[in-house]
C-alpha positions as CSV (number, residue, x, y, z in Angstrom):
1,X,52.7,70.6,63.5
2,X,54.5,73.9,62.8
3,X,57.2,73.3,65.5
4,X,60.7,74.7,65.3
5,X,63.2,71.9,65.4
6,X,66.9,71.8,66.1
7,X,69.6,69.0,66.1
8,X,70.9,67.8,69.5
9,X,73.7,65.5,70.6
10,X,73.3,62.5,73.0
11,X,73.8,64.9,76.0
12,X,70.8,66.9,74.8
13,X,73.0,69.8,73.8
14,X,72.4,71.8,70.5
15,X,74.7,71.0,67.7
16,X,74.2,74.5,66.2
17,X,73.8,78.1,67.4
18,X,70.0,77.7,67.9
19,X,69.0,81.2,69.2
20,X,67.6,82.4,65.8
21,X,65.3,79.3,65.7
22,X,63.4,80.6,68.7
23,X,62.4,83.4,66.3
24,X,62.0,81.5,63.0
25,X,61.4,77.9,61.8
26,X,64.2,76.2,59.9
27,X,63.7,75.7,56.2
28,X,63.6,72.2,54.7
29,X,67.0,72.8,53.1
30,X,68.5,73.7,56.5
31,X,67.0,70.6,58.1
32,X,68.3,68.4,55.2
33,X,71.8,70.0,55.7
34,X,71.7,69.1,59.4
35,X,70.8,65.5,58.7
36,X,73.8,65.3,56.3
37,X,76.2,67.0,58.7
38,X,74.9,65.3,61.8
39,X,73.6,61.8,60.8
40,X,73.3,60.7,64.4
41,X,71.6,63.9,65.7
42,X,68.7,63.7,68.1
43,X,65.6,65.9,67.7
44,X,65.0,69.0,69.7
45,X,61.8,71.1,69.7
46,X,62.1,74.8,70.5
47,X,59.4,75.8,72.9
48,X,57.6,79.0,73.3
49,X,55.8,81.3,70.9
50,X,57.6,80.0,67.8
51,X,56.1,76.5,68.2
52,X,53.0,77.6,70.1
53,X,54.1,75.2,72.8
54,X,54.9,75.1,76.5
55,X,56.1,71.8,78.0
56,X,55.8,70.8,81.6
57,X,58.8,68.5,82.5
58,X,58.1,66.2,85.4
59,X,61.1,64.1,86.4
60,X,60.9,60.5,87.6
61,X,59.5,60.6,91.1
62,X,57.6,63.8,90.6
63,X,53.8,64.1,90.9
64,X,52.3,64.1,87.4
65,X,48.7,63.4,88.6
66,X,47.8,67.1,88.7
67,X,48.3,67.8,85.0
68,X,45.3,67.6,82.5
69,X,45.5,65.0,79.7
70,X,47.4,66.2,76.7
71,X,50.0,65.1,74.2
72,X,52.6,63.4,76.4
73,X,56.2,62.1,76.0
74,X,57.9,59.5,78.2
75,X,61.4,60.8,78.7
76,X,64.7,58.9,78.7
77,X,65.1,59.5,82.4
78,X,61.7,58.0,83.3
79,X,59.7,61.2,83.6
80,X,57.1,62.8,81.4
81,X,56.9,65.9,79.1
82,X,53.3,67.3,79.0
83,X,52.8,69.4,75.8
84,X,50.4,72.3,76.2
85,X,49.3,75.2,74.0
86,X,51.3,78.4,74.4
87,X,49.1,80.7,76.5
88,X,49.3,83.8,74.4
89,X,51.7,85.8,76.6
90,X,55.4,85.5,77.3
91,X,56.1,82.4,79.3
92,X,59.7,82.0,80.3
93,X,61.6,78.8,81.4
94,X,61.4,78.1,85.1
95,X,62.7,75.4,87.4
96,X,60.9,73.7,90.2
97,X,57.4,75.1,89.8
98,X,56.6,72.0,91.8
99,X,58.7,69.2,93.3
100,X,60.9,67.7,90.5
101,X,59.0,69.8,88.0
102,X,60.3,72.4,85.5
103,X,58.7,74.2,82.6
104,X,60.0,75.0,79.1
105,X,58.6,78.0,77.3
106,X,60.2,81.0,75.5
107,X,63.9,80.5,75.3
108,X,63.8,76.7,75.9
109,X,63.7,73.4,74.1
110,X,62.9,69.8,74.8
111,X,64.1,66.5,73.4
112,X,61.5,64.8,71.2
113,X,60.8,61.2,70.2
114,X,62.3,59.0,68.8
115,X,65.5,60.6,70.2
116,X,67.8,58.5,72.5
117,X,69.7,60.6,75.0
118,X,72.5,59.4,77.3
119,X,69.7,58.6,79.8
120,X,67.5,56.6,77.5
121,X,64.9,56.7,74.7
122,X,62.1,59.2,74.3
123,X,58.7,57.9,73.2
124,X,55.1,59.2,72.7
125,X,53.0,58.1,75.7
126,X,49.5,56.7,75.4
127,X,49.2,57.2,71.7
128,X,47.7,54.5,69.5
129,X,46.5,54.3,65.9
130,X,43.0,55.1,67.2
131,X,44.0,57.7,69.8
132,X,46.2,60.7,69.4
133,X,45.5,63.2,72.2
134,X,45.1,66.9,71.4
135,X,47.5,69.5,72.8
136,X,45.3,71.1,75.5
137,X,45.6,74.5,77.1
138,X,48.3,75.1,79.7
139,X,46.7,74.5,83.1
140,X,46.3,77.1,85.7
141,X,46.7,74.5,88.4
142,X,48.9,74.1,90.5
143,X,48.9,77.4,92.3
144,X,48.1,79.7,89.4
145,X,50.9,78.4,87.2
146,X,50.8,81.3,84.7
147,X,50.7,83.8,87.5
148,X,53.7,82.1,89.2
149,X,55.7,82.2,85.9
150,X,55.1,86.0,85.5
151,X,57.2,86.6,88.6
152,X,59.0,83.3,89.0
153,X,62.4,83.4,90.7
154,X,64.3,81.5,87.9
155,X,63.0,83.4,84.9
156,X,66.0,84.6,82.9
157,X,64.6,88.1,82.1
158,X,61.6,90.2,82.8
159,X,58.8,89.4,80.4
160,X,58.8,91.9,77.6
161,X,57.8,92.0,74.0
162,X,60.9,94.1,73.0
163,X,64.4,92.7,72.6
164,X,67.3,94.5,74.1
165,X,69.2,96.5,71.4
166,X,72.9,96.0,70.6
167,X,74.1,99.2,72.3
168,X,72.7,98.0,75.7
169,X,73.8,94.4,75.6
170,X,76.7,94.5,78.0
171,X,74.9,96.7,80.6
172,X,71.8,94.4,80.5
173,X,74.0,91.3,80.7
174,X,75.8,92.6,83.8
175,X,72.5,93.4,85.5
176,X,70.9,90.1,84.6
177,X,74.0,88.0,85.6
178,X,74.1,89.9,89.0
179,X,70.5,89.0,89.6
180,X,71.0,85.4,88.7
181,X,74.1,84.7,90.8
182,X,72.7,86.5,93.8
183,X,70.0,83.7,94.1
184,X,72.5,80.9,94.6
185,X,75.8,80.0,96.2
186,X,79.1,80.3,94.3
187,X,79.4,76.5,94.0
188,X,76.3,76.5,91.6
189,X,77.4,79.4,89.4
190,X,79.0,77.3,86.7
191,X,76.5,74.5,86.6
192,X,73.3,76.4,87.2
193,X,73.8,80.2,86.7
194,X,75.8,80.0,83.5
195,X,73.3,77.9,81.5
196,X,70.6,80.3,82.6
197,X,72.7,83.3,81.4
198,X,73.3,81.5,78.0
199,X,69.5,81.1,77.6
200,X,68.9,84.7,78.5
201,X,71.5,85.8,76.0
202,X,69.8,84.1,73.0
203,X,66.3,85.1,73.9
204,X,66.4,88.6,75.4
205,X,68.9,90.3,73.1
206,X,68.2,91.5,69.5
207,X,71.7,90.2,68.7
208,X,73.2,87.8,71.2
209,X,76.6,88.5,72.7
210,X,79.4,86.3,71.5
211,X,80.1,83.5,73.9
212,X,83.6,84.8,74.7
213,X,82.2,88.3,75.5
214,X,79.3,86.9,77.6
215,X,81.7,84.7,79.6
216,X,83.9,87.8,80.2
217,X,81.0,89.7,81.7
218,X,80.0,86.6,83.7
219,X,83.5,86.2,85.2
220,X,83.6,89.9,86.0
221,X,80.3,89.9,87.8
222,X,80.9,86.7,89.8
223,X,84.3,88.0,90.9
224,X,82.7,91.2,92.2
225,X,80.0,89.1,93.9
226,X,82.6,86.9,95.7
227,X,84.4,90.1,96.9
228,X,81.0,91.4,98.2
229,X,80.3,88.1,100.0
230,X,83.8,88.1,101.6
231,X,83.4,91.7,102.7
232,X,80.0,90.9,104.2
233,X,81.6,88.0,106.2
234,X,84.3,90.3,107.5
235,X,81.7,93.0,108.6
236,X,79.2,90.5,110.1
237,X,81.7,88.3,112.0
238,X,82.3,89.5,115.5
239,X,84.0,87.7,118.4
240,X,82.3,88.0,121.8
241,X,84.3,86.2,124.5
242,X,83.0,85.7,128.0
243,X,84.4,84.0,131.1
244,X,82.9,81.2,133.2
245,X,82.5,83.7,136.1
246,X,80.5,85.9,133.8
247,X,78.4,83.0,132.6
248,X,77.6,82.0,136.2
249,X,76.7,85.6,137.0
250,X,74.0,85.7,134.4
251,X,70.4,85.6,135.5
252,X,68.7,83.2,133.1
253,X,64.9,83.4,133.0
254,X,62.8,80.3,133.2
255,X,62.1,78.5,129.9
256,X,59.0,80.0,128.2
257,X,56.9,77.9,125.9
258,X,54.6,78.4,122.9
259,X,53.3,74.9,123.6
260,X,54.5,73.5,127.0
261,X,57.3,70.8,126.6
262,X,56.9,70.8,122.8
263,X,57.7,74.2,121.3
264,X,59.9,76.6,123.3
265,X,59.5,80.3,122.8
266,X,62.2,82.1,120.7
267,X,63.3,79.0,118.8
268,X,63.4,77.4,115.4
269,X,61.9,74.0,114.7
270,X,60.3,71.6,112.3
271,X,57.3,69.3,112.0
272,X,58.2,66.4,109.7
273,X,56.6,63.3,108.3
274,X,55.7,61.4,105.2
275,X,52.9,62.3,102.9
276,X,49.4,62.0,104.3
277,X,50.6,62.0,107.9
278,X,48.4,65.0,108.8
279,X,51.4,67.3,109.2
280,X,49.6,70.4,107.9
281,X,46.4,69.6,109.8
282,X,48.3,69.1,113.1
283,X,50.1,72.4,112.5
284,X,46.9,74.3,111.8
285,X,45.5,72.8,115.0
286,X,48.6,74.2,116.7
287,X,47.9,77.7,115.2
288,X,44.4,77.7,116.5
289,X,45.5,76.6,120.0
290,X,48.1,79.4,120.2
291,X,45.8,82.0,118.7
292,X,43.1,81.2,121.4
293,X,45.4,80.2,124.3
294,X,43.7,76.8,124.4
295,X,45.7,73.6,125.3
296,X,47.2,72.0,122.1
297,X,45.6,68.6,121.5
298,X,43.7,69.3,124.7
299,X,46.9,68.6,126.8
300,X,49.8,70.9,126.1
301,X,49.4,74.4,127.6
302,X,50.0,77.3,125.2
303,X,51.0,81.0,125.4
304,X,48.3,83.0,123.5
305,X,49.3,85.3,120.7
306,X,48.8,86.0,117.0
307,X,49.9,83.4,114.5
308,X,51.3,84.0,111.0
309,X,50.8,81.1,108.6
310,X,52.9,81.4,105.4
311,X,51.5,78.7,103.1
312,X,53.2,78.4,99.7
313,X,51.9,74.8,99.4
314,X,48.1,75.3,99.5
315,X,45.8,77.9,98.0
316,X,43.2,80.0,99.8
317,X,40.4,77.5,99.0
318,X,42.3,74.6,100.5
319,X,43.2,76.5,103.6
320,X,39.7,77.7,104.1
321,X,38.3,74.1,103.8
322,X,40.8,72.7,106.2
323,X,39.9,75.2,109.0
324,X,36.2,74.6,108.4
325,X,36.8,70.8,108.6
326,X,38.3,71.4,112.1
327,X,35.2,73.3,113.1
328,X,37.2,76.5,113.8
329,X,35.2,79.7,114.0
330,X,36.3,82.8,112.2
331,X,38.6,85.3,114.1
332,X,41.4,87.7,113.4
333,X,44.3,86.1,115.4
334,X,45.5,83.8,112.6
335,X,46.9,85.7,109.6
336,X,47.8,84.1,106.3
337,X,50.2,84.7,103.4
338,X,49.4,82.2,100.6
339,X,51.1,81.8,97.2
340,X,52.9,85.1,97.4
341,X,56.1,83.7,95.7
342,X,58.0,84.4,98.9
343,X,61.6,83.2,98.8
344,X,63.1,83.4,102.2
345,X,66.7,83.2,100.9
346,X,66.2,86.4,98.9
347,X,67.2,89.4,100.9
348,X,64.5,91.7,99.4
349,X,61.8,89.3,100.2
350,X,63.1,88.6,103.7
351,X,63.4,92.3,104.5
352,X,59.8,93.0,103.5
353,X,58.6,90.0,105.5
354,X,60.5,91.0,108.6
355,X,59.0,94.5,108.4
356,X,55.5,93.0,108.3
357,X,56.3,90.6,111.1
358,X,57.5,93.5,113.3
359,X,54.2,95.2,112.7
360,X,52.0,92.0,113.3
361,X,54.0,90.8,116.3
362,X,53.0,87.1,116.0
363,X,53.8,84.6,118.8
364,X,54.3,81.9,116.2
365,X,55.2,81.8,112.5
366,X,54.3,78.6,110.6
367,X,55.8,77.9,107.1
368,X,54.3,75.3,104.9
369,X,56.4,73.9,103.4
370,X,60.1,74.8,103.5
371,X,60.8,73.4,100.0
372,X,58.5,76.1,98.5
373,X,60.2,78.9,100.3
374,X,63.7,78.9,98.8
375,X,65.5,78.3,95.5
376,X,68.5,76.5,96.9
377,X,69.8,73.0,96.6
378,X,68.6,71.1,99.7
379,X,71.4,68.6,99.3
380,X,74.1,71.3,99.5
381,X,75.3,71.9,103.1
382,X,76.6,75.4,102.1
383,X,73.3,76.5,100.5
384,X,71.1,75.0,103.3
385,X,73.2,76.8,105.9
386,X,72.2,80.0,104.2
387,X,68.5,79.0,104.1
388,X,68.5,78.0,107.8
389,X,70.2,81.3,108.6
390,X,67.5,83.1,106.7
391,X,64.8,81.2,108.6
392,X,66.6,81.9,111.9
393,X,66.4,85.6,111.2
394,X,62.6,85.4,111.7
395,X,63.1,84.1,115.3
396,X,62.9,86.6,118.1
397,X,62.8,86.2,121.9
398,X,59.0,86.7,121.8
399,X,58.3,84.4,118.9
400,X,59.1,81.0,117.5
401,X,59.2,79.7,113.9
402,X,58.2,76.3,112.8
403,X,58.3,74.9,109.3
404,X,56.9,71.7,107.7
405,X,59.4,69.5,106.0
406,X,59.0,66.1,104.3
407,X,60.7,62.8,105.2
408,X,62.7,61.0,102.6
409,X,60.7,58.9,100.2
410,X,60.7,55.1,100.0
411,X,62.6,54.4,103.2
412,X,60.3,51.7,104.6
413,X,61.9,49.8,107.5
414,X,65.3,51.4,106.9
415,X,64.1,54.9,108.0
416,X,66.2,56.3,110.8
417,X,65.2,58.8,113.4
418,X,66.6,62.3,113.6
419,X,68.4,63.9,110.7
420,X,68.4,60.6,108.7
421,X,64.7,60.9,108.3
422,X,64.8,64.4,106.7
423,X,65.2,65.1,103.0
424,X,68.2,67.2,102.2
425,X,71.4,68.2,104.0
426,X,71.9,67.3,107.7
427,X,72.5,71.1,108.1
428,X,68.7,71.4,108.2
429,X,68.5,69.1,111.3
430,X,71.6,70.6,112.9
431,X,70.1,74.1,112.9
432,X,66.9,73.1,114.6
433,X,66.1,73.9,118.3
434,X,63.2,71.4,118.3
435,X,61.9,68.7,115.9
436,X,58.6,66.8,116.0
437,X,58.1,63.8,113.6
438,X,54.6,62.6,112.9
439,X,53.8,59.1,111.8
440,X,50.3,58.1,110.7
441,X,49.1,54.7,112.0
442,X,45.9,52.9,111.3
443,X,43.9,54.4,114.2
444,X,46.0,57.3,115.4
445,X,49.1,59.4,114.9
446,X,52.5,58.8,116.6
447,X,54.4,62.0,117.5
448,X,58.1,61.6,118.3
449,X,60.2,64.4,119.7
450,X,63.5,63.9,117.9
451,X,65.2,67.0,119.2
452,X,64.7,69.6,122.0
453,X,67.7,71.7,123.0
454,X,66.3,73.3,126.2
455,X,65.4,70.1,128.1
456,X,65.2,66.3,127.7
457,X,62.8,65.2,124.9
458,X,59.3,63.9,125.8
459,X,58.8,60.2,125.1
460,X,56.7,59.4,122.0
461,X,53.0,60.1,122.4
462,X,49.9,59.2,120.5
463,X,47.4,61.7,119.0
464,X,44.0,60.6,118.0
465,X,42.2,62.0,114.9
466,X,38.5,61.6,114.5
467,X,36.6,62.0,111.3
468,X,33.1,63.4,111.6
469,X,30.3,64.5,109.4
470,X,31.1,66.6,106.3
471,X,34.8,65.5,106.5
472,X,35.3,67.3,109.8
473,X,38.4,66.3,111.7
474,X,39.5,66.7,115.3
475,X,42.8,65.9,117.1
476,X,43.4,64.9,120.7
477,X,46.2,63.7,123.0
478,X,46.0,60.0,123.8
479,X,49.0,59.7,126.2
480,X,52.5,58.3,126.1
481,X,53.1,55.5,123.7
482,X,53.5,52.3,125.7
483,X,53.3,49.9,122.8
484,X,57.0,49.0,122.9
485,X,57.0,48.3,126.7
486,X,53.8,46.2,126.3
487,X,55.3,44.3,123.4
488,X,58.5,43.6,125.4
489,X,56.5,42.4,128.4
490,X,54.5,40.1,126.1
491,X,57.7,38.7,124.6
492,X,59.2,38.2,128.0
493,X,56.2,36.2,129.2
494,X,56.3,34.1,126.0
495,X,60.0,33.3,126.5
496,X,59.6,32.5,130.3
497,X,56.7,30.2,129.5
498,X,58.6,28.4,126.9
499,X,61.8,27.9,129.0
500,X,59.7,26.8,132.0
501,X,58.7,23.6,130.2
502,X,62.3,22.7,129.0
503,X,65.0,21.3,131.3
504,X,68.0,21.9,129.0
505,X,69.4,25.2,127.7
506,X,68.0,26.4,124.3
507,X,69.5,28.5,121.5
508,X,68.4,31.7,120.1
509,X,67.3,29.9,116.9
510,X,65.1,27.5,119.0
511,X,63.4,30.5,120.6
512,X,62.9,32.3,117.4
513,X,61.4,29.4,115.5
514,X,59.1,28.4,118.4
515,X,57.7,31.8,119.2
516,X,58.1,33.7,115.8
517,X,59.6,36.8,117.5
518,X,61.6,39.3,115.4
519,X,65.4,39.6,116.1
520,X,65.2,43.1,117.6
521,X,62.3,42.3,119.9
522,X,63.8,38.9,121.0
523,X,67.2,40.5,121.7
524,X,65.5,43.2,123.9
525,X,63.5,40.6,125.8
526,X,66.4,38.3,126.4
527,X,68.7,41.1,127.5
528,X,66.1,42.3,130.0
529,X,65.6,38.7,131.4
530,X,69.4,38.4,131.8
531,X,69.7,41.8,133.5
532,X,66.9,40.9,135.9
533,X,68.5,37.6,136.8
534,X,65.7,35.5,135.3
535,X,67.9,33.6,132.8
536,X,71.5,32.5,132.5
537,X,73.5,32.6,129.3
538,X,76.1,30.1,128.4
539,X,78.4,30.6,125.4
540,X,79.5,27.4,123.6
541,X,82.9,26.9,122.0
542,X,81.3,27.7,118.6
543,X,80.1,31.0,119.9
544,X,76.5,30.0,120.2
545,X,74.5,31.4,123.1
546,X,72.4,29.0,125.1
547,X,69.6,30.2,127.6
548,X,68.2,28.6,130.7
549,X,65.8,29.8,133.5
550,X,67.4,30.4,136.9
551,X,65.9,28.6,139.9
552,X,64.5,31.0,142.5
553,X,64.4,33.7,139.9
554,X,62.9,37.2,140.5
555,X,59.9,38.4,138.6
556,X,60.8,39.9,135.2
557,X,61.0,43.7,135.4
558,X,60.2,45.8,132.3
559,X,60.1,49.2,134.1
560,X,63.5,50.3,132.8
561,X,64.0,53.3,130.6
562,X,63.3,52.7,126.9
563,X,66.9,53.8,126.1
564,X,68.2,50.7,127.8
565,X,66.5,48.6,125.1
566,X,68.0,50.7,122.4
567,X,71.5,50.3,123.9
568,X,71.5,46.5,124.0
569,X,70.6,46.0,120.4
570,X,73.4,48.2,119.2
571,X,76.1,46.0,120.6
572,X,75.4,42.6,119.0
573,X,78.1,40.0,119.0
574,X,78.4,36.4,117.8
575,X,74.9,35.1,117.0
576,X,73.2,38.4,117.5
577,X,72.6,38.4,121.3
578,X,74.3,41.5,123.0
579,X,75.9,39.6,125.9
């Protein structure tokens, strides 16, 4: 097929200096020599212009549904490599063009079948003797892929048809290394920045620097960068002590709200949820309510003001269709930035954005979604502190910032509230002033306030969504969720009815088998009955709890706060009953 091949080891590392084979294809004699020298070598294909090939690498768990049918490889790690025609212009490597998705172009290579890496075997996917898919054109979707790559944050070097000459290598290396390490924290320099520098070295220079010389430049630049970061910390860190008397003397103004009891003014928050939970739609409905001063969901009063929506997730067509689907008429008080390549953790991008925000003076800034707006590792506490600090810089006394973030995948019944439900470091949750979690149910949405610094959180409430003609959609407030209290009352009535017909005490197992109530729900109902003096609990020598109705008992009361229920089920002893 005219591809440039190189030998790799089990860890997918080249066994030779492979830079020249991004400019020429190895001869048959060279390939034979490799096979003799490295009899257990795996096969690598150099991507880019030399092989007329660009490969989209979707890791296991990534979304591969958006990519057109083409020659495809199932990778050793359980993902897919989609082989596409080189687009005719320089296309550099880039990481995370979408979630769990990278691209390999000029200066890159991929492992090819039938190689077996340390993670597993590579194989052609969907190929039979009757069917061998063609290599199709590199797709524009998602989000103008080729356009993104032309300015992508992780590209090793500016796209150019001319290689850097020998006399300018060190200067160019120092500049490039400085740009690369400035995009990430020091803890990622060796594992992430250095490999990117090595790739740049073999693809951007007419004659690559020796590894020793390149490492010397790298170490010098990273040392200077560390000194710069330490000096910045010294300059920015200021102690501002105050006394309790001074604190009491302050005249604090009343809490102001973007949306009453939900979104305080001058704060940073998040709307989170799983896929297809209407997070984006609910946030756009919020933007319309704030822009017009109308109550959000028809219930929560708003403070009117302009809204800036920064949407790196969806293109202009999708945004336009969503607003039309919500029957929103055209106006100028919602302003959009879409697919700009904005990276909030990059100082130059943030400075330009802040300058625009100071001109626009929005009441609310919405970011969809956070994962598209930075190049950091979301599982790194150090790096996410930097991202959250960058997001916090957008907050001002007269405006709030809210971003959309996704829950962890595949949590099922083990999902926890609060920071445990968010993907990435807990530093994301810790930095928030407010946090709304949305859960889609069959007939409505459940909204839970998981955090609100300025006052106690609202109880969970329901929001209705109605689908109309032409895919229109409308949201409305349906009131506080009482399903838990109603379920507790129902279980209490079942247990009382059962015990009323039995003279002797019964065990937890007896109640569970007779009524088919779950452990948590049964514990809650039994604890409430005991607290209200409706039942007695006797503990046998073997630790088993036995339950009996009390004569002259009061009516069961289920009007206690929901938190009481949560408390009793976190202190389970013996056979599971918290007594």
